[in-house]
C-alpha positions in Angstrom: 0.0 0.0 0.0 1.4 3.3 -1.0 1.4 6.1 1.6 1.0 9.6 0.2 3.3 12.0 2.2 1.5 14.9 3.9 2.8 18.4 3.0 4.3 20.2 6.0 2.4 23.4 7.0 4.7 26.4 6.8 5.4 27.9 10.2 4.5 31.4 9.1 1.0 30.2 8.2 0.5 29.1 11.8 -2.0 31.6 13.4 0.0 31.3 16.7 3.0 32.6 15.0 1.1 35.6 13.7 -0.5 36.3 17.1 3.0 36.3 18.6 4.3 38.7 16.1 1.4 41.0 16.7 1.9 40.9 20.5 5.6 41.8 20.1 4.7 44.7 17.8 2.1 46.0 20.3 4.6 45.7 23.2 7.3 47.6 21.3 4.8 50.3 20.4 3.7 50.7 24.0 7.3 51.1 25.3 8.0 53.6 22.6 4.9 55.7 23.6 5.9 55.6 27.3 9.4 56.7 26.5 8.2 59.3 24.1 5.7 60.7 26.6 8.4 60.8 29.4 10.6 62.9 27.1 7.9 65.5 26.3 8.0 68.5 28.6 5.5 71.3 29.1 5.8 74.7 30.8 4.5 75.0 34.4 4.7 77.7 37.1 7.0 77.2 40.1 6.6 79.5 43.1 9.6 81.7 43.9 8.4 82.6 47.4 6.0 81.1 50.0 2.5 82.2 49.2 -0.2 82.2 51.8 -4.0 81.8 51.3 -5.6 84.9 49.9 -2.5 86.3 48.2 -3.2 87.6 44.7 -1.1 85.7 42.3 1.0 87.4 39.6 3.7 86.4 37.2 6.2 88.0 39.6 5.5 85.2 42.1 6.7 82.4 39.7 9.3 81.2 37.4 8.5 79.1 34.3 10.0 75.7 34.2 9.8 72.9 31.6 8.8 69.6 33.3 7.6 66.2 32.2 4.2 65.8 33.8 2.7 63.5 31.2 -1.1 63.0 31.5 -1.4 65.3 34.5 0.1 68.3 32.8 -3.3 69.9 32.5 -3.7 69.9 36.3 -0.9 72.5 36.9 -0.9 76.3 36.4 0.9 77.5 33.3 1.7 81.0 32.0 -1.3 80.7 29.7 -3.8 79.7 32.5 -2.7 82.3 35.1 -5.6 84.7 35.1 -5.6 88.2 36.5 -7.0 88.5 40.1 -6.7 84.8 41.0 -5.7 84.1 44.6 -4.0 81.3 46.5 -6.5 78.9 48.1 -3.9 77.3 50.4 -0.2 77.8 51.3 2.1 77.3 48.3 5.6 76.6 49.3 8.6 78.2 47.6 9.8 75.9 44.9 6.5 74.1 44.5 4.9 73.5 41.2 1.4 75.1 41.4 -1.6 72.8 40.9 -4.7 74.6 39.6 -6.5 73.3 42.7 -4.3 75.5 44.9 -5.9 78.7 43.3 -9.3 80.3 43.7 -11.4 83.2 42.6 -11.0 86.1 45.1 -14.8 86.4 45.5 -15.0 82.7 46.6 -12.4 83.0 49.4 -13.7 82.8 52.9 -10.4 84.0 54.6 -9.0 87.4 55.6 -5.9 88.6 57.4 -5.6 90.1 60.9 -2.6 91.3 62.9 -2.1 90.3 66.5 0.6 91.1 69.0 2.1 88.5 71.4 4.2 89.3 74.4 6.4 86.2 74.2 9.1 85.1 71.8 8.1 83.5 68.4 9.4 79.9 68.0 12.1 79.6 65.4 10.0 77.2 63.4 7.3 79.9 62.8 7.7 81.7 59.5 5.6 82.8 56.5 3.3 79.9 55.6 3.4 78.2 59.0 0.2 76.8 60.4 -0.3 77.7 64.1 -2.7 77.6 66.9 -3.6 80.8 68.7 -4.2 80.7 72.5 -5.8 83.4 74.6 -5.5 84.0 78.3 -8.3 86.5 79.4 -7.3 89.2 81.9 -8.6 88.7 85.4 -11.5 90.9 86.5 -9.5 92.5 89.3 -6.9 93.6 86.8 -3.9 91.5 88.1 -2.8 88.5 86.1 -4.6 86.3 83.6 -7.1 83.4 83.6 -6.1 80.0 82.3 -5.3 80.1 78.6 -7.7 78.5 76.0 -7.5 77.9 72.3 -8.8 80.9 70.4 -8.1 79.6 66.9 -7.4 75.9 66.2 -5.6 76.8 63.0 -4.3 80.0 61.3 -1.7 80.6 58.7 1.2 83.0 59.3 1.5 85.6 56.6 4.2 87.7 58.1 6.2 88.0 61.4 7.9 91.1 62.8 9.6 91.3 66.2 10.6 94.3 68.2 12.3 94.8 71.6 9.8 96.3 74.0 10.4 98.0 77.3 12.1 96.0 80.1 13.8 93.8 77.5 10.6 91.9 76.8 10.4 90.8 73.2 7.1 91.4 71.4 6.0 90.2 68.0 3.4 91.2 65.6 2.0 88.5 63.4 -0.2 88.9 60.4 -2.4 85.8 60.3 -4.8 84.4 57.6 -8.0 83.3 59.3 -11.5 82.4 58.4 -13.8 85.4 58.2 -16.2 83.8 60.7 -13.4 83.9 63.3 -12.6 87.7 63.0 -15.1 88.7 65.7 -13.7 86.4 68.4 -10.1 87.5 67.7 -11.0 91.2 67.9 -12.9 90.6 71.1 -9.8 88.9 72.6 -7.6 91.9 71.5 -10.0 94.5 72.9 -10.4 92.8 76.3 -6.7 92.7 76.9 -6.2 88.9 76.6 -2.6 87.7 76.5 -2.2 86.0 73.1 0.4 83.4 72.1 0.9 81.0 69.3 1.8 77.3 69.0 3.3 75.8 65.8 1.2 73.0 64.3 2.6 69.8 62.7 5.7 69.1 60.6 4.9 71.9 58.1 5.3 74.6 60.6 
């Protein structure tokens, strides 16, 4: 009996071979896209000073840097998206790239600034942008000494610090604080009734 030999199927006709080639091509294309995206940079704004909530932002507050942000590039402030009159919605540290979420329209802000004077030294950690607690010790009714201190503000942001040597070598400091508008009345009341005010730094960011 004569056996008719079967022709061998060429390997390039095997669908598995074709699928393998396609997967390799897709993998190479994906790597190329990732590398290409990583190399693409776009302009963004970097703060040249510490900016506190409520500060009006201008081009003088930033430098333009080219950075590779990839898909999140649209979430950061650029020279083209910095609009006149926009303000900081939170503390922006010097050197920080500015996300759009850190800005706000001035009319939408619920904060304002107020100046207080404290009769004790300012901790070295306290500087512009530091979050602090404000404590108040009401003056005693008889006019001698103060009551036990209490928290007046659970959080405020330092906008500016200035110190001066008062009489009897006691150092005083004036601090401009950014606070919620709803807290202004209680701070003014503490100032007017002669309460002794002091501050306490908050957290690692202070």
